[in-house]
C-alpha positions as CSV (number, residue, x, y, z in Angstrom):
1,X,-56.0,-50.1,5.5
2,X,-55.1,-50.2,1.7
3,X,-52.2,-52.4,0.7
4,X,-50.0,-52.4,-2.3
5,X,-49.4,-55.7,-4.2
6,X,-46.6,-56.1,-6.6
7,X,-46.8,-58.8,-9.3
8,X,-43.4,-60.1,-10.4
9,X,-44.9,-62.5,-12.8
10,X,-44.2,-60.1,-15.7
11,X,-40.5,-60.0,-14.9
12,X,-40.3,-63.8,-14.5
13,X,-42.0,-64.2,-17.8
14,X,-39.5,-61.9,-19.5
15,X,-36.6,-63.6,-17.8
16,X,-37.5,-67.0,-19.3
17,X,-37.1,-65.5,-22.9
18,X,-34.0,-65.5,-24.9
19,X,-31.9,-62.3,-24.9
20,X,-33.1,-61.1,-28.4
21,X,-36.7,-61.9,-27.5
22,X,-36.3,-60.1,-24.2
23,X,-35.1,-56.9,-25.9
24,X,-37.9,-57.1,-28.4
25,X,-40.5,-57.6,-25.7
26,X,-39.2,-54.7,-23.6
27,X,-39.1,-52.5,-26.7
28,X,-42.7,-53.3,-27.6
29,X,-43.9,-52.9,-24.0
30,X,-42.8,-49.3,-23.8
31,X,-39.1,-49.3,-24.4
32,X,-39.7,-47.5,-27.7
33,X,-40.6,-44.3,-25.8
34,X,-37.1,-43.4,-24.6
35,X,-35.6,-44.5,-27.9
36,X,-38.0,-42.2,-29.7
37,X,-37.1,-39.3,-27.4
38,X,-33.4,-39.8,-28.0
39,X,-33.9,-40.0,-31.8
40,X,-36.1,-36.9,-31.8
41,X,-33.5,-34.9,-29.8
42,X,-30.7,-36.1,-32.2
43,X,-32.7,-35.1,-35.2
44,X,-33.4,-31.7,-33.7
45,X,-29.7,-31.2,-33.0
46,X,-28.8,-32.2,-36.5
47,X,-31.4,-29.8,-37.9
48,X,-30.1,-26.8,-35.8
49,X,-26.5,-27.7,-36.8
50,X,-27.5,-27.8,-40.5
51,X,-29.2,-24.4,-40.4
52,X,-26.3,-22.9,-38.5
53,X,-23.8,-24.3,-41.0
54,X,-25.9,-22.8,-43.8
55,X,-25.9,-19.4,-42.1
56,X,-22.2,-19.6,-41.5
57,X,-21.5,-20.0,-45.2
58,X,-23.1,-16.6,-45.7
59,X,-20.7,-14.8,-43.3
60,X,-17.6,-13.1,-44.5
61,X,-14.7,-12.5,-42.1
62,X,-11.5,-10.6,-42.0
63,X,-8.2,-10.6,-40.0
64,X,-7.1,-7.2,-38.7
65,X,-3.4,-6.5,-37.6
66,X,-3.2,-3.9,-34.9
67,X,-0.1,-1.9,-33.8
68,X,0.0,0.7,-31.1
69,X,2.6,3.5,-30.8
70,X,6.0,2.8,-29.3
71,X,5.3,5.3,-26.5
72,X,2.1,3.6,-25.4
73,X,1.3,4.3,-21.8
74,X,-2.2,2.8,-21.7
75,X,-2.8,0.0,-19.2
76,X,-5.1,-3.0,-19.5
77,X,-7.9,-0.7,-18.5
78,X,-8.0,0.6,-22.1
79,X,-8.4,-3.0,-23.4
80,X,-11.3,-3.5,-20.9
81,X,-13.1,-0.6,-22.6
82,X,-12.5,-2.2,-26.0
83,X,-14.2,-5.4,-24.8
84,X,-17.0,-3.5,-23.3
85,X,-17.7,-1.7,-26.6
86,X,-17.8,-5.0,-28.5
87,X,-20.8,-6.0,-26.4
88,X,-22.8,-3.9,-28.7
89,X,-22.6,-6.7,-31.3
90,X,-25.1,-8.8,-29.2
91,X,-28.6,-9.1,-30.6
92,X,-31.6,-10.8,-29.1
93,X,-32.6,-13.7,-31.4
94,X,-36.1,-15.1,-31.5
95,X,-36.9,-18.8,-32.2
96,X,-37.5,-18.2,-35.9
97,X,-34.0,-16.7,-36.3
98,X,-32.2,-19.3,-34.2
99,X,-33.9,-22.5,-35.4
100,X,-35.0,-21.7,-38.9
101,X,-32.5,-19.1,-40.2
102,X,-29.7,-20.6,-38.1
103,X,-28.5,-17.2,-36.8
104,X,-26.2,-17.1,-33.8
105,X,-24.3,-14.5,-31.8
106,X,-21.1,-13.2,-33.5
107,X,-17.7,-14.6,-32.5
108,X,-14.7,-12.4,-32.1
109,X,-11.2,-14.0,-32.0
110,X,-8.5,-11.9,-30.4
111,X,-5.1,-13.5,-31.3
112,X,-1.5,-13.1,-30.4
113,X,0.7,-14.7,-33.1
114,X,4.4,-15.4,-33.4
115,X,5.9,-16.5,-36.7
116,X,9.7,-17.0,-36.6
117,X,9.8,-14.8,-33.5
118,X,7.8,-11.9,-35.0
119,X,4.9,-11.1,-32.7
120,X,1.7,-9.6,-34.0
121,X,-1.6,-8.7,-32.3
122,X,-4.6,-9.7,-34.5
123,X,-8.4,-9.7,-34.4
124,X,-10.5,-12.1,-36.5
125,X,-14.0,-10.6,-36.9
126,X,-17.1,-10.8,-39.0
127,X,-16.7,-8.2,-41.8
128,X,-19.9,-6.3,-40.8
129,X,-18.4,-5.8,-37.3
130,X,-15.1,-4.5,-38.5
131,X,-16.0,-0.9,-38.0
132,X,-17.1,-1.7,-34.4
133,X,-13.7,-3.2,-33.6
134,X,-11.8,-0.4,-35.3
135,X,-13.7,2.3,-33.6
136,X,-13.3,0.6,-30.2
137,X,-9.5,0.4,-30.7
138,X,-9.1,3.9,-32.1
139,X,-11.2,5.3,-29.2
140,X,-8.6,4.0,-26.7
141,X,-5.5,4.2,-29.0
142,X,-6.0,7.1,-31.4
143,X,-2.6,6.6,-33.0
144,X,-2.9,2.9,-33.5
145,X,-2.5,1.4,-37.0
146,X,-5.0,-1.2,-38.2
147,X,-4.7,-3.0,-41.6
148,X,-6.4,-6.1,-43.0
149,X,-4.2,-9.1,-43.7
150,X,-4.6,-12.5,-45.2
151,X,-5.3,-15.4,-42.8
152,X,-1.9,-16.7,-41.6
153,X,-3.2,-20.2,-40.5
154,X,-2.6,-21.7,-43.9
155,X,1.1,-21.6,-43.5
156,X,1.3,-25.0,-41.8
157,X,0.1,-28.4,-43.1
158,X,-3.5,-29.5,-42.4
159,X,-2.9,-33.3,-42.1
160,X,-0.7,-35.2,-39.7
161,X,1.6,-37.0,-39.4
162,X,3.5,-34.8,-41.8
163,X,7.1,-35.5,-42.9
164,X,8.3,-32.0,-42.4
165,X,6.1,-30.4,-39.7
166,X,4.7,-31.3,-36.3
167,X,2.1,-29.5,-34.2
168,X,1.0,-29.5,-30.5
169,X,-1.4,-27.5,-28.4
170,X,-4.6,-27.6,-26.4
171,X,-7.6,-25.6,-25.2
172,X,-7.6,-24.0,-21.8
173,X,-10.6,-24.2,-19.5
174,X,-11.5,-22.9,-16.0
175,X,-10.7,-25.4,-13.2
176,X,-13.8,-24.2,-11.2
177,X,-17.2,-22.7,-12.0
178,X,-17.3,-19.5,-14.1
179,X,-18.6,-17.3,-11.3
180,X,-15.2,-17.6,-9.5
181,X,-12.7,-15.1,-11.1
182,X,-9.2,-15.3,-12.2
183,X,-6.4,-13.0,-11.0
184,X,-6.8,-9.7,-12.8
185,X,-4.7,-6.6,-13.6
186,X,-5.5,-4.6,-10.4
187,X,-3.7,-7.4,-8.5
188,X,-0.5,-6.8,-10.6
189,X,-0.1,-3.2,-9.5
190,X,2.7,-2.3,-7.1
191,X,2.7,1.4,-6.3
192,X,6.1,1.4,-4.6
193,X,8.0,0.0,-7.7
194,X,9.6,2.0,-10.4
195,X,7.0,0.6,-12.9
196,X,3.8,0.4,-10.8
197,X,2.1,-2.1,-13.2
198,X,3.9,-5.4,-13.5
199,X,2.4,-6.4,-16.9
200,X,1.5,-10.1,-16.9
201,X,1.5,-10.3,-20.7
202,X,5.2,-9.6,-20.7
203,X,6.0,-13.2,-20.0
204,X,3.9,-14.5,-22.9
205,X,5.5,-12.0,-25.3
206,X,9.0,-13.0,-24.2
207,X,8.1,-16.7,-24.9
208,X,6.7,-15.8,-28.3
209,X,9.6,-13.5,-29.2
210,X,12.1,-16.3,-28.5
211,X,11.0,-18.6,-31.4
212,X,13.4,-19.4,-34.2
213,X,12.9,-19.6,-37.9
214,X,10.5,-22.4,-38.7
215,X,8.5,-22.1,-35.5
216,X,5.1,-20.6,-35.0
217,X,3.0,-20.1,-31.8
218,X,-0.6,-19.0,-31.9
219,X,-2.7,-17.9,-28.9
220,X,-6.4,-17.4,-29.5
221,X,-9.0,-15.8,-27.2
222,X,-12.5,-16.5,-28.6
223,X,-15.4,-14.4,-27.2
224,X,-19.1,-14.4,-27.9
225,X,-21.6,-11.8,-26.4
226,X,-24.3,-13.3,-24.2
227,X,-27.4,-12.3,-22.4
228,X,-25.7,-12.3,-18.9
229,X,-27.9,-15.1,-17.7
230,X,-24.7,-16.7,-16.4
231,X,-25.0,-14.3,-13.4
232,X,-28.1,-16.1,-12.2
233,X,-26.2,-19.3,-11.6
234,X,-23.4,-17.4,-9.9
235,X,-25.9,-15.6,-7.6
236,X,-27.4,-19.0,-6.6
237,X,-24.0,-20.3,-5.7
238,X,-23.2,-17.3,-3.6
239,X,-26.5,-17.6,-1.8
240,X,-25.6,-21.2,-0.9
241,X,-22.3,-20.0,0.5
242,X,-24.1,-17.5,2.6
243,X,-26.7,-20.0,3.8
244,X,-29.6,-18.3,2.1
245,X,-32.4,-20.1,0.3
246,X,-32.4,-19.2,-3.4
247,X,-35.5,-17.3,-4.5
248,X,-37.8,-19.5,-6.5
249,X,-38.9,-18.2,-9.9
250,X,-42.7,-17.6,-10.3
251,X,-44.6,-19.5,-12.9
252,X,-48.0,-18.9,-14.5
253,X,-49.5,-21.4,-12.1
254,X,-48.1,-19.5,-9.1
255,X,-49.7,-16.3,-10.3
256,X,-53.1,-18.1,-10.7
257,X,-53.0,-19.7,-7.2
258,X,-51.4,-16.8,-5.3
259,X,-54.5,-16.4,-3.0
260,X,-55.0,-20.0,-1.8
261,X,-51.2,-20.5,-1.5
262,X,-51.0,-17.3,0.6
263,X,-53.8,-18.5,2.9
264,X,-52.2,-21.9,3.4
265,X,-48.8,-20.2,4.1
266,X,-50.3,-17.9,6.8
267,X,-52.2,-20.8,8.5
268,X,-48.9,-22.8,8.5
269,X,-47.0,-19.9,10.0
270,X,-49.6,-19.5,12.8
271,X,-49.6,-23.2,13.6
272,X,-45.8,-23.4,13.7
273,X,-45.3,-20.2,15.8
274,X,-46.1,-22.0,19.1
275,X,-43.5,-24.6,18.3
276,X,-40.8,-22.6,16.6
277,X,-37.9,-24.5,18.1
278,X,-39.0,-27.6,16.2
279,X,-39.5,-25.8,13.0
280,X,-37.2,-25.6,10.0
281,X,-33.8,-23.9,10.5
282,X,-34.0,-20.3,9.4
283,X,-31.4,-18.4,7.4
284,X,-28.7,-16.9,9.5
285,X,-28.3,-13.2,8.5
286,X,-25.0,-13.0,10.4
287,X,-23.3,-16.0,8.6
288,X,-21.2,-13.5,6.6
289,X,-19.6,-12.3,9.8
290,X,-18.9,-15.8,10.9
291,X,-16.9,-16.6,7.7
292,X,-13.2,-16.8,7.7
293,X,-11.3,-14.1,5.8
294,X,-10.7,-16.5,3.0
295,X,-14.3,-17.5,2.6
296,X,-15.4,-13.9,2.8
297,X,-12.8,-13.0,0.1
298,X,-14.2,-15.7,-2.2
299,X,-17.8,-14.3,-1.9
300,X,-16.6,-10.7,-2.5
301,X,-14.5,-11.7,-5.5
302,X,-17.4,-13.6,-7.1
303,X,-19.7,-10.7,-6.5
304,X,-17.2,-8.3,-8.0
305,X,-16.9,-10.5,-11.2
306,X,-20.6,-10.4,-11.7
307,X,-20.7,-6.6,-11.7
308,X,-18.9,-6.5,-15.1
309,X,-19.9,-7.7,-18.5
310,X,-19.2,-11.3,-19.3
311,X,-18.5,-13.2,-22.6
312,X,-18.8,-16.8,-23.5
313,X,-15.1,-17.5,-23.9
314,X,-12.5,-20.1,-25.0
315,X,-8.7,-20.0,-25.1
316,X,-6.8,-22.1,-27.7
317,X,-3.1,-22.5,-28.1
318,X,-1.3,-24.0,-31.1
319,X,2.5,-24.5,-31.5
320,X,3.8,-25.7,-34.9
321,X,7.3,-26.1,-36.1
322,X,9.6,-28.0,-38.5
323,X,10.4,-31.4,-37.1
324,X,14.1,-30.8,-36.7
325,X,13.5,-27.9,-34.3
326,X,10.1,-28.9,-32.8
327,X,10.0,-28.6,-29.0
328,X,7.0,-28.8,-26.7
329,X,8.8,-26.6,-24.2
330,X,7.2,-23.5,-25.8
331,X,3.8,-24.8,-25.0
332,X,4.8,-25.6,-21.5
333,X,6.1,-22.0,-21.2
334,X,2.7,-20.6,-22.4
335,X,1.0,-22.9,-19.8
336,X,3.3,-21.4,-17.2
337,X,2.4,-17.8,-18.2
338,X,-1.3,-18.6,-17.7
339,X,-0.5,-19.6,-14.1
340,X,0.0,-15.9,-13.3
341,X,-3.7,-15.6,-13.4
342,X,-4.3,-18.4,-10.9
343,X,-5.8,-17.8,-7.4
344,X,-5.8,-21.1,-5.6
345,X,-8.9,-20.2,-3.5
346,X,-10.7,-18.8,-6.6
347,X,-10.0,-20.1,-10.1
348,X,-7.3,-20.9,-12.6
349,X,-6.8,-22.1,-16.2
350,X,-5.8,-25.7,-17.1
351,X,-5.4,-27.6,-20.4
352,X,-8.5,-29.6,-21.4
353,X,-7.2,-33.2,-21.6
354,X,-9.7,-34.5,-24.0
355,X,-8.5,-32.4,-26.9
356,X,-4.7,-32.4,-26.0
357,X,-2.8,-34.7,-28.5
358,X,-0.8,-36.7,-26.0
359,X,1.3,-39.8,-27.0
360,X,2.7,-41.0,-23.7
361,X,0.9,-44.3,-23.7
362,X,0.0,-46.7,-26.5
363,X,-3.7,-46.0,-26.3
364,X,-3.1,-42.3,-26.5
365,X,-1.1,-42.7,-29.7
366,X,-4.2,-44.2,-31.4
367,X,-5.9,-40.7,-31.4
368,X,-2.8,-38.4,-31.2
369,X,-2.6,-37.5,-34.9
370,X,-6.4,-37.1,-35.2
371,X,-6.5,-34.7,-32.2
372,X,-3.8,-32.6,-33.9
373,X,-5.8,-32.3,-37.1
374,X,-9.0,-31.4,-35.1
375,X,-7.1,-28.9,-33.0
376,X,-5.7,-27.1,-36.0
377,X,-9.1,-27.2,-37.8
378,X,-10.9,-25.7,-34.9
379,X,-8.3,-22.9,-34.6
380,X,-8.6,-22.1,-38.3
381,X,-12.4,-22.1,-38.1
382,X,-12.4,-20.0,-34.9
383,X,-14.8,-22.7,-33.5
384,X,-16.6,-21.9,-30.3
385,X,-18.8,-25.0,-30.1
386,X,-16.3,-27.8,-30.9
387,X,-13.8,-29.0,-28.5
388,X,-13.7,-27.9,-24.8
389,X,-16.9,-26.4,-23.4
390,X,-17.0,-22.6,-23.3
391,X,-17.0,-20.7,-20.0
392,X,-17.6,-17.1,-19.0
393,X,-14.8,-14.5,-18.6
394,X,-15.7,-10.9,-17.8
395,X,-14.1,-7.9,-19.5
396,X,-11.6,-7.4,-16.7
397,X,-10.3,-10.9,-17.0
398,X,-10.1,-10.7,-20.8
399,X,-8.3,-7.4,-20.7
400,X,-5.7,-8.8,-18.3
401,X,-4.8,-11.6,-20.7
402,X,-5.1,-9.6,-24.0
403,X,-4.0,-6.0,-24.1
404,X,-1.4,-4.1,-26.0
405,X,2.2,-3.8,-24.6
406,X,3.2,-0.7,-22.7
407,X,6.2,1.5,-22.9
408,X,8.5,-0.7,-20.8
409,X,7.9,-3.9,-22.9
410,X,11.3,-5.0,-24.2
411,X,10.5,-7.9,-26.4
412,X,12.9,-7.4,-29.3
413,X,10.8,-8.5,-32.3
414,X,7.6,-6.9,-30.9
415,X,7.9,-3.9,-33.1
416,X,5.5,-1.0,-32.6
417,X,4.7,2.0,-34.6
418,X,7.7,4.3,-34.6
419,X,5.9,7.5,-34.0
420,X,2.5,9.1,-33.7
421,X,0.6,9.5,-37.0
422,X,0.0,12.9,-38.4
423,X,-1.7,14.2,-41.5
424,X,0.8,14.2,-44.4
425,X,0.9,16.8,-47.2
426,X,-1.5,16.0,-50.0
427,X,1.2,16.0,-52.6
428,X,3.6,13.8,-50.7
429,X,4.6,10.7,-52.8
430,X,4.6,7.3,-51.1
431,X,7.1,4.4,-51.3
432,X,6.0,0.8,-50.9
433,X,7.6,-1.6,-48.5
434,X,8.7,-5.1,-49.2
435,X,6.9,-7.6,-46.9
436,X,6.9,-11.3,-46.4
437,X,3.9,-13.5,-47.0
438,X,3.2,-13.5,-43.2
439,X,0.9,-10.7,-42.0
440,X,0.9,-9.2,-45.5
441,X,-1.6,-6.3,-45.7
442,X,-4.3,-6.7,-48.3
443,X,-6.2,-3.6,-47.7
444,X,-5.7,-0.1,-46.2
445,X,-7.1,0.7,-42.8
446,X,-10.7,2.0,-42.9
447,X,-9.7,5.1,-41.0
448,X,-7.0,6.0,-43.5
449,X,-9.4,5.4,-46.4
450,X,-11.9,7.8,-44.9
451,X,-9.4,10.5,-44.3
452,X,-7.6,10.0,-47.7
453,X,-4.3,9.0,-46.1
454,X,-1.7,6.7,-47.5
455,X,-0.3,5.6,-44.1
456,X,2.4,3.0,-43.5
457,X,2.3,-0.7,-42.8
458,X,2.4,-2.0,-39.1
459,X,5.9,-1.8,-37.8
460,X,6.2,-5.4,-36.7
461,X,5.6,-7.0,-40.1
462,X,8.5,-9.3,-40.8
463,X,10.8,-8.3,-43.6
464,X,11.5,-10.6,-46.5
């Protein structure tokens, strides 16, 4: 019978060496291999990052301010259609485009911003996809007004600590895996009430409308189209819950050896048929019926989420104010509004602690100011990769958290367009309006330019 002999002399020999000599010996005897692999991966990541940064410098972006009519009766379903249309920006990239040209999928930033209590819905988009966003909005809100404005994020300091301003915020992530959904707008409908749809965004708009002069609150929903491969992982998790074995992917080797593998499988099944009681435990097709109502509801909700389009997503919140009126209670209020979307047996949103600038303990104060600078920089750059890891939200979840207010929204400084737009007489003179530096239009809406209209500015622009 063969035996296995282990010689420990090598380890005793290394153990008698000094520590520097030991490290050198281990490195020369094969330790250089993992070091080389780590260095190679690091160099590859730096290369990809360099190419992507070079590509990013060629991209031009714009910020669009959107207003809907005062008599808007569209629910979040309309916003869901907008997000569905934006999926058309996805393009399949090959290896040359990704790793040499540095191309990546476009990032759209849907933002709700309050400056001194004035609330504005915005979209930050690559310029070449501006028409896509405008057409998606106009398709659902034909009387909406869209104008391009300057980026508002430069109104607060970039470096902290600052003698006059302070900032706080965080990035929100899912508490559980992405295949488990949040609470969405169909669950906020009450048919027996006077207003059947209890709009969850109302609480956020009330918080943003309560700000005073010198306070700003920014909420950012970053989305990036993907190839829907996230569904594969979700399907595997559901199969585990149902007690099924996940289907293995076929490789080239499996296709080449299909005949001998099939023969071996048949022989094995014949030999095990006489002793089936001792065989492996088979999948129970009735396990779904044995589940509790809560477990069954989790499986059904996860399956329903995967029937709709998903985006790589990230939510970022920034609160900035003058030091004499700075109060973190507004961020706490925003955090509370996000709890409306929580289902304790499914999923919920929570702040990502690693990027939150806390200063409760002495060791947290060492990095507090640096985290503030990074948080603000990532918001301004609409960064998807830096900070908290992205996750998947489908179009129904996104529409629940970002949609335009309805007729019954009473936020005082959330001004909407006063009336539906109509074609003016060609000889009608126009009178300009005085606006403040915040949300100041810099270009007419594309739809107005095409139709030769003069149009008016969004109704919720703050006056000087």
